[in-house]
Structure formats: structure tokens, C-alpha cells
N, CA and C atoms as an extended XYZ file, in Angstrom:
504
Properties=species:S:1:pos:R:3:atomname:S:1:resname:S:1:resid:I:1 pbc="F F F"
N        -9.654      -13.124        6.231 N   UNK     1
C        -9.450      -11.548        6.737 CA  UNK     1
C       -10.490      -11.332        8.001 C   UNK     1
N        -9.853      -10.638        8.798 N   UNK     2
C       -10.459       -9.922       10.082 CA  UNK     2
C       -11.603       -8.905        9.695 C   UNK     2
N       -12.424       -8.615       10.470 N   UNK     3
C       -13.426       -7.390       10.266 CA  UNK     3
C       -12.799       -6.328        9.597 C   UNK     3
N       -13.399       -5.730        8.653 N   UNK     4
C       -12.898       -4.458        8.106 CA  UNK     4
C       -13.177       -3.367        8.944 C   UNK     4
N       -12.315       -2.821        9.649 N   UNK     5
C       -12.368       -1.493       10.295 CA  UNK     5
C       -11.520       -0.795       10.332 C   UNK     5
N       -11.297        0.326       11.310 N   UNK     6
C        -9.923        1.221       11.339 CA  UNK     6
C        -8.867        0.864       11.613 C   UNK     6
N        -9.042       -0.276       12.494 N   UNK     7
C        -7.641       -0.949       13.160 CA  UNK     7
C        -7.224       -1.793       11.938 C   UNK     7
N        -7.970       -2.505       11.166 N   UNK     8
C        -7.521       -3.415       10.087 CA  UNK     8
C        -6.970       -2.420        9.066 C   UNK     8
N        -7.597       -1.365        8.688 N   UNK     9
C        -6.997       -0.448        7.608 CA  UNK     9
C        -5.788       -0.002        7.775 C   UNK     9
N        -5.731        0.570        9.082 N   UNK    10
C        -4.258        1.125        9.566 CA  UNK    10
C        -3.274       -0.022        9.547 C   UNK    10
N        -3.399       -1.139       10.067 N   UNK    11
C        -2.476       -2.312        9.922 CA  UNK    11
C        -1.980       -2.730        8.652 C   UNK    11
N        -3.100       -2.668        7.534 N   UNK    12
C        -2.826       -3.026        6.184 CA  UNK    12
C        -1.935       -1.702        5.773 C   UNK    12
N        -2.233       -0.364        6.018 N   UNK    13
C        -1.550        0.523        5.510 CA  UNK    13
C        -0.096        0.677        6.248 C   UNK    13
N         0.015        0.446        7.435 N   UNK    14
C         1.455        0.224        7.939 CA  UNK    14
C         2.225       -0.950        7.431 C   UNK    14
N         1.644       -1.876        7.175 N   UNK    15
C         2.547       -3.165        6.414 CA  UNK    15
C         2.878       -2.474        5.116 C   UNK    15
N         2.261       -1.808        4.386 N   UNK    16
C         2.642       -1.472        3.193 CA  UNK    16
C         3.540       -0.175        2.931 C   UNK    16
N         3.224        0.974        3.901 N   UNK    17
C         3.629        2.163        3.833 CA  UNK    17
C         4.393        2.564        5.463 C   UNK    17
N         5.031        1.636        6.110 N   UNK    18
C         5.394        1.699        7.452 CA  UNK    18
C         6.296        3.439        7.645 C   UNK    18
N         7.261        3.496        6.625 N   UNK    19
C         7.987        4.641        6.780 CA  UNK    19
C         7.360        5.887        6.078 C   UNK    19
N         6.448        5.738        5.510 N   UNK    20
C         5.759        7.115        4.656 CA  UNK    20
C         4.460        7.531        5.735 C   UNK    20
N         4.205        6.557        6.812 N   UNK    21
C         2.934        7.350        7.552 CA  UNK    21
C         3.544        7.775        8.717 C   UNK    21
N         3.408        9.165        8.781 N   UNK    22
C         4.085        9.993       10.135 CA  UNK    22
C         3.230       10.099       11.388 C   UNK    22
N         1.837        9.863       11.242 N   UNK    23
C         1.197        9.717       12.326 CA  UNK    23
C        -0.138        9.275       12.010 C   UNK    23
N        -1.062        8.986       12.773 N   UNK    24
C        -2.528        8.401       12.830 CA  UNK    24
C        -3.332        8.889       13.783 C   UNK    24
N        -4.786        9.259       13.664 N   UNK    25
C        -5.420        9.329       14.867 CA  UNK    25
C        -7.030        9.201       14.170 C   UNK    25
N        -7.966        9.102       15.213 N   UNK    26
C        -9.321        8.825       14.844 CA  UNK    26
C       -10.206        9.880       15.179 C   UNK    26
N       -10.094       11.138       14.658 N   UNK    27
C       -11.170       12.243       15.199 CA  UNK    27
C       -12.648       11.759       14.705 C   UNK    27
N       -13.488       11.634       15.392 N   UNK    28
C       -14.743       11.371       15.218 CA  UNK    28
C       -15.196        9.899       14.545 C   UNK    28
N       -14.181        9.068       14.786 N   UNK    29
C       -14.346        7.800       14.329 CA  UNK    29
C       -13.714        7.410       12.850 C   UNK    29
N       -13.272        8.555       12.168 N   UNK    30
C       -12.620        8.350       10.898 CA  UNK    30
C       -11.033        8.503       10.784 C   UNK    30
N       -10.506        7.249       10.523 N   UNK    31
C        -9.149        7.011       10.619 CA  UNK    31
C        -8.522        8.265        9.703 C   UNK    31
N        -7.539        8.670       10.230 N   UNK    32
C        -6.727        9.933        9.578 CA  UNK    32
C        -5.562        9.631        9.765 C   UNK    32
N        -4.630        9.537        8.547 N   UNK    33
C        -3.134        9.415        8.482 CA  UNK    33
C        -2.572       10.455        7.906 C   UNK    33
N        -1.446       10.877        8.373 N   UNK    34
C        -0.532       11.938        7.773 CA  UNK    34
C         0.453       11.055        7.130 C   UNK    34
N         0.611       11.335        5.821 N   UNK    35
C         1.503       10.601        4.934 CA  UNK    35
C         2.388       11.548        4.304 C   UNK    35
N         3.673       11.041        4.105 N   UNK    36
C         4.666       11.599        3.398 CA  UNK    36
C         4.306       11.928        1.769 C   UNK    36
N         4.292       13.204        1.517 N   UNK    37
C         3.541       13.375        0.073 CA  UNK    37
C         4.350       12.588       -0.960 C   UNK    37
N         5.582       12.336       -1.003 N   UNK    38
C         5.960       11.232       -2.018 CA  UNK    38
C         5.313       10.048       -2.430 C   UNK    38
N         4.531        9.646       -1.396 N   UNK    39
C         3.909        8.342       -1.273 CA  UNK    39
C         2.311        8.376       -1.693 C   UNK    39
N         1.829        9.606       -1.980 N   UNK    40
C         0.489        9.777       -2.068 CA  UNK    40
C        -0.296        8.865       -3.413 C   UNK    40
N         0.533        9.015       -4.342 N   UNK    41
C         0.213        8.212       -5.652 CA  UNK    41
C         0.208        6.692       -5.425 C   UNK    41
N         1.116        6.436       -4.962 N   UNK    42
C         1.102        4.885       -4.738 CA  UNK    42
C         0.299        4.266       -3.570 C   UNK    42
N        -0.018        5.198       -2.612 N   UNK    43
C        -0.805        4.816       -1.536 CA  UNK    43
C        -2.494        4.743       -1.951 C   UNK    43
N        -2.648        5.689       -2.781 N   UNK    44
C        -4.068        5.923       -3.171 CA  UNK    44
C        -4.487        4.787       -4.200 C   UNK    44
N        -3.176        4.458       -4.954 N   UNK    45
C        -3.463        3.288       -6.177 CA  UNK    45
C        -3.704        1.954       -5.436 C   UNK    45
N        -2.749        1.850       -4.270 N   UNK    46
C        -2.955        0.559       -3.408 CA  UNK    46
C        -4.287        0.508       -2.673 C   UNK    46
N        -4.946        1.471       -2.240 N   UNK    47
C        -5.944        1.469       -1.492 CA  UNK    47
C        -7.327        1.241       -2.533 C   UNK    47
N        -7.127        1.605       -3.774 N   UNK    48
C        -8.023        1.368       -4.688 CA  UNK    48
C        -8.243       -0.019       -5.213 C   UNK    48
N        -6.964       -0.526       -5.483 N   UNK    49
C        -6.636       -1.830       -5.990 CA  UNK    49
C        -6.736       -3.073       -5.138 C   UNK    49
N        -6.715       -2.717       -3.755 N   UNK    50
C        -6.560       -3.851       -2.610 CA  UNK    50
C        -8.020       -4.576       -2.600 C   UNK    50
N        -7.745       -5.853       -2.816 N   UNK    51
C        -8.883       -6.719       -2.955 CA  UNK    51
C        -9.879       -6.680       -1.973 C   UNK    51
N        -9.329       -6.325       -0.649 N   UNK    52
C       -10.476       -6.213        0.382 CA  UNK    52
C       -10.822       -4.730        0.867 C   UNK    52
N        -9.833       -3.945        0.691 N   UNK    53
C       -10.323       -2.592        1.259 CA  UNK    53
C       -11.175       -1.774       -0.079 C   UNK    53
N       -10.802       -1.966       -1.158 N   UNK    54
C       -11.736       -1.364       -2.228 CA  UNK    54
C       -12.117       -0.004       -2.022 C   UNK    54
N       -10.999        0.821       -1.686 N   UNK    55
C       -11.283        2.176       -1.494 CA  UNK    55
C       -11.630        2.866       -3.000 C   UNK    55
N       -12.542        2.654       -3.572 N   UNK    56
C       -12.736        3.023       -4.968 CA  UNK    56
C       -13.411        4.515       -5.336 C   UNK    56
N       -13.814        5.125       -4.137 N   UNK    57
C       -14.417        6.616       -4.231 CA  UNK    57
C       -13.573        7.764       -3.590 C   UNK    57
N       -13.184        8.565       -4.374 N   UNK    58
C       -12.535        9.842       -3.845 CA  UNK    58
C       -13.466       10.636       -3.753 C   UNK    58
N       -13.910       10.997       -2.277 N   UNK    59
C       -15.023       11.848       -1.923 CA  UNK    59
C       -14.602       13.360       -2.208 C   UNK    59
N       -13.261       13.390       -1.640 N   UNK    60
C       -13.136       15.102       -1.460 CA  UNK    60
C       -11.550       15.116       -1.652 C   UNK    60
N       -11.104       16.148       -2.139 N   UNK    61
C        -9.776       16.653       -2.239 CA  UNK    61
C        -9.696       17.868       -2.036 C   UNK    61
N        -8.876       18.695       -1.148 N   UNK    62
C        -8.809       19.815       -0.947 CA  UNK    62
C        -7.396       20.411       -0.412 C   UNK    62
N        -7.145       21.702       -0.365 N   UNK    63
C        -6.215       22.276        0.496 CA  UNK    63
C        -6.392       23.016        1.767 C   UNK    63
N        -5.236       23.027        2.507 N   UNK    64
C        -5.302       23.848        3.626 CA  UNK    64
C        -4.051       24.566        3.990 C   UNK    64
N        -4.056       25.835        4.462 N   UNK    65
C        -2.999       26.719        4.640 CA  UNK    65
C        -2.671       26.963        6.155 C   UNK    65
N        -1.697       26.418        6.952 N   UNK    66
C        -1.239       26.745        8.137 CA  UNK    66
C        -0.029       27.566        8.257 C   UNK    66
N        -0.158       29.067        8.173 N   UNK    67
C         0.854       29.888        8.005 CA  UNK    67
C         2.073       29.899        9.266 C   UNK    67
N         1.519       29.226       10.263 N   UNK    68
C         2.410       29.255       11.440 CA  UNK    68
C         3.401       27.981       11.658 C   UNK    68
N         2.813       26.848       10.748 N   UNK    69
C         3.995       25.561       10.906 CA  UNK    69
C         4.695       25.715        9.676 C   UNK    69
N         5.997       26.521       10.138 N   UNK    70
C         7.032       26.430        9.186 CA  UNK    70
C         7.755       25.209        8.672 C   UNK    70
N         7.679       24.905        7.296 N   UNK    71
C         8.355       23.883        6.580 CA  UNK    71
C         7.159       22.838        6.111 C   UNK    71
N         5.908       23.192        6.801 N   UNK    72
C         4.756       22.241        6.345 CA  UNK    72
C         3.585       23.232        6.370 C   UNK    72
N         3.627       24.398        5.727 N   UNK    73
C         2.353       25.249        5.668 CA  UNK    73
C         1.220       24.877        4.972 C   UNK    73
N         1.550       24.113        4.012 N   UNK    74
C         0.421       23.778        2.930 CA  UNK    74
C         0.078       22.313        3.321 C   UNK    74
N        -1.016       21.816        3.130 N   UNK    75
C        -1.359       20.551        3.284 CA  UNK    75
C        -2.647       20.270        2.038 C   UNK    75
N        -2.635       18.988        1.649 N   UNK    76
C        -3.588       18.429        0.874 CA  UNK    76
C        -4.079       17.268        1.672 C   UNK    76
N        -5.588       17.529        1.743 N   UNK    77
C        -6.533       16.493        2.317 CA  UNK    77
C        -7.271       15.699        1.402 C   UNK    77
N        -7.189       14.454        1.486 N   UNK    78
C        -7.835       13.343        0.440 CA  UNK    78
C        -8.926       12.468        1.303 C   UNK    78
N       -10.198       12.632        1.018 N   UNK    79
C       -11.052       11.708        1.860 CA  UNK    79
C       -11.466       10.361        0.474 C   UNK    79
N       -11.303        9.378        1.172 N   UNK    80
C       -11.430        7.996        0.297 CA  UNK    80
C       -12.518        7.453        1.043 C   UNK    80
N       -13.206        6.620        0.153 N   UNK    81
C       -14.478        5.895        0.675 CA  UNK    81
C       -14.568        4.343        0.062 C   UNK    81
N       -14.911        3.390        0.762 N   UNK    82
C       -15.066        2.044        0.350 CA  UNK    82
C       -16.649        2.004        0.431 C   UNK    82
N       -17.461        2.000       -0.609 N   UNK    83
C       -18.827        1.859       -0.552 CA  UNK    83
C       -19.245        0.301       -0.065 C   UNK    83
N       -18.541       -0.648       -0.649 N   UNK    84
C       -18.739       -2.133       -0.088 CA  UNK    84
C       -18.348       -2.457        1.260 C   UNK    84
N       -17.530       -1.824        1.762 N   UNK    85
C       -17.087       -1.877        3.152 CA  UNK    85
C       -17.724       -1.002        4.124 C   UNK    85
N       -18.137        0.067        3.571 N   UNK    86
C       -18.575        1.260        4.446 CA  UNK    86
C       -17.712        1.761        5.287 C   UNK    86
N       -16.323        2.061        4.870 N   UNK    87
C       -15.248        2.522        5.434 CA  UNK    87
C       -14.674        3.633        4.820 C   UNK    87
N       -14.325        4.693        5.726 N   UNK    88
C       -13.706        6.038        5.086 CA  UNK    88
C       -12.268        6.144        5.578 C   UNK    88
N       -11.578        6.865        4.996 N   UNK    89
C        -9.976        7.314        5.184 CA  UNK    89
C       -10.028        8.491        4.860 C   UNK    89
N        -9.121        9.405        5.872 N   UNK    90
C        -8.738       10.878        5.501 CA  UNK    90
C        -7.108       10.651        5.421 C   UNK    90
N        -6.512       11.206        4.377 N   UNK    91
C        -5.190       11.368        4.190 CA  UNK    91
C        -4.576       12.705        4.138 C   UNK    91
N        -3.626       13.202        5.026 N   UNK    92
C        -3.063       14.410        4.749 CA  UNK    92
C        -1.659       14.268        4.440 C   UNK    92
N        -1.294       15.228        3.606 N   UNK    93
C         0.175       15.231        3.023 CA  UNK    93
C         0.612       16.955        3.128 C   UNK    93
N         1.591       17.147        3.996 N   UNK    94
C         2.087       18.358        4.412 CA  UNK    94
C         3.236       18.696        3.297 C   UNK    94
N         3.310       20.152        3.094 N   UNK    95
C         4.629       20.331        2.145 CA  UNK    95
C         4.953       21.882        2.445 C   UNK    95
N         5.913       22.348        2.240 N   UNK    96
C         6.320       23.549        2.314 CA  UNK    96
C         6.041       24.454        1.374 C   UNK    96
N         5.562       25.934        1.928 N   UNK    97
C         5.114       26.842        0.757 CA  UNK    97
C         6.247       27.137       -0.175 C   UNK    97
N         7.190       26.973        0.107 N   UNK    98
C         8.532       27.180       -1.085 CA  UNK    98
C         8.568       26.183       -2.075 C   UNK    98
N         8.024       24.963       -1.798 N   UNK    99
C         7.789       24.102       -2.621 CA  UNK    99
C         6.705       23.148       -2.741 C   UNK    99
N         5.707       23.831       -3.083 N   UNK   100
C         4.291       23.188       -3.026 CA  UNK   100
C         4.116       22.240       -4.057 C   UNK   100
N         4.592       21.162       -3.987 N   UNK   101
C         4.352       20.148       -4.932 CA  UNK   101
C         4.072       18.870       -4.555 C   UNK   101
N         3.237       18.260       -5.237 N   UNK   102
C         2.618       16.739       -4.952 CA  UNK   102
C         2.273       16.228       -5.888 C   UNK   102
N         2.453       14.776       -6.228 N   UNK   103
C         1.880       13.993       -7.375 CA  UNK   103
C         0.545       14.151       -7.436 C   UNK   103
N         0.086       14.295       -8.743 N   UNK   104
C        -1.371       14.079       -9.120 CA  UNK   104
C        -1.950       12.738       -9.008 C   UNK   104
N        -3.019       12.641       -8.344 N   UNK   105
C        -3.505       11.235       -8.372 CA  UNK   105
C        -4.983       11.258       -9.384 C   UNK   105
N        -4.743       12.133      -10.308 N   UNK   106
C        -5.912       12.105      -11.549 CA  UNK   106
C        -5.816       10.924      -12.125 C   UNK   106
N        -4.740       10.179      -12.485 N   UNK   107
C        -4.587        8.846      -13.078 CA  UNK   107
C        -5.186        7.820      -12.226 C   UNK   107
N        -5.339        7.995      -11.079 N   UNK   108
C        -6.073        6.898      -10.241 CA  UNK   108
C        -7.558        7.123      -10.250 C   UNK   108
N        -7.884        8.341       -9.827 N   UNK   109
C        -9.236        8.831       -9.840 CA  UNK   109
C        -9.505       10.146      -10.722 C   UNK   109
N       -10.303       10.044      -11.756 N   UNK   110
C       -10.526       10.882      -12.708 CA  UNK   110
C       -11.092       12.094      -12.128 C   UNK   110
N       -11.988       11.932      -11.054 N   UNK   111
C       -12.622       12.986      -10.347 CA  UNK   111
C       -11.699       14.001       -9.662 C   UNK   111
N       -10.454       13.581       -9.572 N   UNK   112
C        -9.457       14.531       -8.923 CA  UNK   112
C        -9.047       15.515       -9.867 C   UNK   112
N        -9.308       15.362      -11.147 N   UNK   113
C        -8.823       16.453      -12.054 CA  UNK   113
C        -9.375       17.775      -11.805 C   UNK   113
N       -10.763       18.270      -11.603 N   UNK   114
C       -11.083       19.556      -11.145 CA  UNK   114
C       -10.683       19.784       -9.531 C   UNK   114
N       -10.811       18.656       -8.836 N   UNK   115
C       -10.442       18.992       -7.550 CA  UNK   115
C        -9.024       19.600       -7.304 C   UNK   115
N        -7.966       18.911       -8.117 N   UNK   116
C        -6.719       19.404       -8.090 CA  UNK   116
C        -6.492       20.780       -8.635 C   UNK   116
N        -7.340       20.943       -9.751 N   UNK   117
C        -7.179       22.315      -10.467 CA  UNK   117
C        -7.809       23.250       -9.154 C   UNK   117
N        -8.797       23.241       -8.603 N   UNK   118
C        -9.302       24.194       -7.881 CA  UNK   118
C        -8.472       24.349       -6.612 C   UNK   118
N        -7.702       23.247       -6.087 N   UNK   119
C        -6.748       23.351       -5.081 CA  UNK   119
C        -5.468       24.057       -5.452 C   UNK   119
N        -4.930       24.103       -6.853 N   UNK   120
C        -4.012       24.848       -7.362 CA  UNK   120
C        -4.596       26.165       -7.432 C   UNK   120
N        -5.597       26.433       -7.787 N   UNK   121
C        -6.194       28.015       -8.110 CA  UNK   121
C        -6.206       28.395       -7.017 C   UNK   121
N        -6.651       28.115       -5.747 N   UNK   122
C        -6.885       28.728       -4.558 CA  UNK   122
C        -5.563       28.695       -3.509 C   UNK   122
N        -4.645       27.653       -3.525 N   UNK   123
C        -3.607       27.592       -2.541 CA  UNK   123
C        -2.229       27.463       -3.374 C   UNK   123
N        -2.298       27.197       -4.819 N   UNK   124
C        -1.089       27.267       -5.510 CA  UNK   124
C        -0.002       26.118       -5.250 C   UNK   124
N        -0.732       24.900       -4.893 N   UNK   125
C        -0.160       23.700       -4.669 CA  UNK   125
C        -0.047       22.982       -6.133 C   UNK   125
N         0.993       22.789       -6.608 N   UNK   126
C         1.123       22.146       -8.031 CA  UNK   126
C         1.041       20.685       -7.979 C   UNK   126
N         0.121       20.024       -8.817 N   UNK   127
C         0.121       18.625       -8.788 CA  UNK   127
C         0.832       18.139      -10.135 C   UNK   127
N         1.712       17.516       -9.742 N   UNK   128
C         2.879       17.049      -10.721 CA  UNK   128
C         2.258       15.772      -11.572 C   UNK   128
N         2.029       15.957      -12.808 N   UNK   129
C         1.693       14.840      -13.653 CA  UNK   129
C         0.370       15.326      -14.113 C   UNK   129
N        -0.482       16.301      -13.679 N   UNK   130
C        -1.649       16.767      -13.995 CA  UNK   130
C        -1.758       16.921      -15.430 C   UNK   130
N        -2.809       16.560      -16.112 N   UNK   131
C        -2.745       16.653      -17.611 CA  UNK   131
C        -3.266       18.198      -17.707 C   UNK   131
N        -3.876       18.979      -17.000 N   UNK   132
C        -4.455       20.094      -17.506 CA  UNK   132
C        -4.501       21.269      -16.301 C   UNK   132
N        -3.338       21.512      -15.641 N   UNK   133
C        -3.208       22.173      -14.475 CA  UNK   133
C        -3.145       23.638      -14.719 C   UNK   133
N        -4.305       24.085      -14.629 N   UNK   134
C        -4.352       25.843      -14.750 CA  UNK   134
C        -5.641       26.139      -13.931 C   UNK   134
N        -5.738       27.281      -13.791 N   UNK   135
C        -7.033       28.030      -13.090 CA  UNK   135
C        -8.184       27.559      -13.630 C   UNK   135
N        -9.178       27.484      -12.381 N   UNK   136
C       -10.243       27.010      -12.991 CA  UNK   136
C       -11.364       27.700      -12.504 C   UNK   136
N       -11.501       28.676      -11.629 N   UNK   137
C       -12.405       29.410      -11.026 CA  UNK   137
C       -11.904       30.944      -11.070 C   UNK   137
N       -10.414       31.195      -10.970 N   UNK   138
C       -10.054       32.842      -10.929 CA  UNK   138
C        -9.401       33.010      -12.266 C   UNK   138
N        -9.313       34.335      -12.470 N   UNK   139
C        -8.862       34.754      -13.825 CA  UNK   139
C        -7.377       34.302      -13.747 C   UNK   139
N        -6.984       34.047      -15.129 N   UNK   140
C        -5.431       33.753      -15.218 CA  UNK   140
C        -4.452       34.665      -14.839 C   UNK   140
N        -4.647       35.970      -14.952 N   UNK   141
C        -3.717       37.026      -14.550 CA  UNK   141
C        -3.576       37.264      -13.013 C   UNK   141
N        -4.504       36.462      -12.307 N   UNK   142
C        -4.336       36.714      -10.977 CA  UNK   142
C        -3.078       36.328      -10.450 C   UNK   142
N        -2.054       36.987       -9.634 N   UNK   143
C        -0.917       36.676       -9.328 CA  UNK   143
C        -0.667       36.256       -7.905 C   UNK   143
N        -1.577       35.548       -7.197 N   UNK   144
C        -1.695       35.409       -5.770 CA  UNK   144
C        -2.850       34.372       -5.445 C   UNK   144
N        -2.794       33.448       -4.477 N   UNK   145
C        -3.506       32.276       -4.353 CA  UNK   145
C        -4.490       32.878       -2.908 C   UNK   145
N        -5.802       33.124       -3.306 N   UNK   146
C        -6.793       33.613       -2.291 CA  UNK   146
C        -6.946       33.044       -1.104 C   UNK   146
N        -6.892       31.689       -0.942 N   UNK   147
C        -7.236       31.064        0.148 CA  UNK   147
C        -6.124       30.846        1.019 C   UNK   147
N        -4.935       31.300        0.659 N   UNK   148
C        -3.897       31.490        1.588 CA  UNK   148
C        -4.175       32.571        2.451 C   UNK   148
N        -3.684       32.278        3.989 N   UNK   149
C        -3.804       33.127        5.194 CA  UNK   149
C        -2.710       34.220        4.989 C   UNK   149
N        -2.489       35.030        3.970 N   UNK   150
C        -1.284       35.761        3.863 CA  UNK   150
C        -1.573       37.225        4.019 C   UNK   150
N        -3.164       37.440        4.101 N   UNK   151
C        -3.392       38.828        4.396 CA  UNK   151
C        -4.214       39.048        5.506 C   UNK   151
N        -4.284       40.201        5.966 N   UNK   152
C        -5.073       40.391        7.301 CA  UNK   152
C        -6.675       40.518        6.728 C   UNK   152
N        -7.359       39.870        7.957 N   UNK   153
C        -8.884       39.711        7.348 CA  UNK   153
C        -9.598       41.127        7.386 C   UNK   153
N        -8.865       42.061        8.021 N   UNK   154
C        -9.764       43.469        7.975 CA  UNK   154
C        -8.530       44.411        7.525 C   UNK   154
N        -9.041       45.759        7.037 N   UNK   155
C        -8.197       46.870        6.801 CA  UNK   155
C        -7.954       47.255        8.254 C   UNK   155
N        -6.589       47.160        8.691 N   UNK   156
C        -6.149       47.743        9.962 CA  UNK   156
C        -6.198       49.331       10.116 C   UNK   156
N        -6.267       50.075        9.300 N   UNK   157
C        -6.335       51.439        8.883 CA  UNK   157
C        -7.787       52.073        9.163 C   UNK   157
N        -8.731       51.275        9.440 N   UNK   158
C       -10.091       51.662        9.545 CA  UNK   158
C       -10.257       52.538       10.600 C   UNK   158
N       -10.832       53.461       10.585 N   UNK   159
C       -11.240       54.421       11.583 CA  UNK   159
C       -12.818       54.594       12.176 C   UNK   159
N       -13.613       53.888       11.175 N   UNK   160
C       -14.826       54.129       11.281 CA  UNK   160
C       -15.533       52.986       12.168 C   UNK   160
N       -14.750       52.135       12.885 N   UNK   161
C       -15.243       51.047       13.442 CA  UNK   161
C       -14.489       51.151       14.862 C   UNK   161
N       -15.383       51.114       15.942 N   UNK   162
C       -14.998       51.043       17.298 CA  UNK   162
C       -14.944       49.406       17.648 C   UNK   162
N       -13.780       48.811       18.091 N   UNK   163
C       -13.586       47.590       18.376 CA  UNK   163
C       -14.050       46.858       19.681 C   UNK   163
N       -14.554       47.771       20.584 N   UNK   164
C       -15.312       47.371       21.887 CA  UNK   164
C       -16.497       47.029       21.785 C   UNK   164
N       -17.070       47.449       20.497 N   UNK   165
C       -18.527       46.984       20.293 CA  UNK   165
C       -18.384       45.180       19.697 C   UNK   165
N       -17.174       44.747       19.369 N   UNK   166
C       -16.979       43.566       18.829 CA  UNK   166
C       -16.376       42.704       19.909 C   UNK   166
N       -16.313       43.216       21.344 N   UNK   167
C       -15.550       42.342       22.056 CA  UNK   167
C       -13.986       42.224       22.141 C   UNK   167
N       -13.491       43.197       21.378 N   UNK   168
C       -11.952       43.172       21.176 CA  UNK   168
C       -11.515       44.559       22.028 C   UNK   168
């Protein structure tokens, strides 16, 4: 085995998931891949079980909303870490706001349970196969997803504020 670094990790991933990796980059030295959402479960299982890579820790899982990216407005970001090899990987999976569904990875990483629930709660992304996908922080009666950028940041009808003081 060659030295375990980002180049080796990317090579291993490309050999296994060539058609599913849409792009890759290394911002701030962390390998980041954009993966087709249909391959997330098999990819994280592969990374966890790989005899050299041993990506056995899910550091984080979160959602992101890009309202201007038509057809791929929502994204789930996964951060994986191999303590043994001291290497990290970021995986991004994009999907449309009309069909915000992706496979749950809770069966691979139990810690994903609450993180997927939180992402569902705030972004409306459904994790298929999740054992208990329901709101975790917001009330059940809430009929919107508060972290989506669907509402203006300020009330546009305000008359008590002079924008010139704020550089606008």
C-alpha cells in the first residue's frame, strides 16, 4: 500500500465509484468529493469497511440550501474521519428541492440518527430507511423548514430604519 493521503484516498474512491463521483477538490487540504446521492450508502459502507482507509468515524452530517442552483438546491454534507490514518473526507450529495430524498446512513453510523433527524427538521431532506425520521428540535405542527433560504432576512416594509446607516 502506498502512503495514505488524499491522492490515495481519491484513487481508491475513483476505482470503486468512478461513475458516481461528479467532482473533487481539496479546499484547505481536505479532500472533498461530490457524489451522486444514490451511492452514499454504499460509499460510506465501503469507506468504513476498507482494510486500509478505515473511515470509522462520522464527524458531522448537515444540510445546506442553495436556492439559486436550480435542480440541486439542497445538499447533504458528510464529514468522515479515519483516526488510525489521520485523514479526513468531505462528501457532498446534491438533490432537488422537489425530491429531497437520500438514503439514510444510520445503519452504517449510528451517530447519523440524530444528525439526519436534525437535517430533516431544518431542511426537509428525507432520509430513506431512517428508523425514526421525525422532527427533533422544532414542533411537529411546523409546516416549513426554517433553515431554507425561502424568506427574506428582513421585513421589507419597515419604515423605522434608514439603510444609508448600514452601507446600503
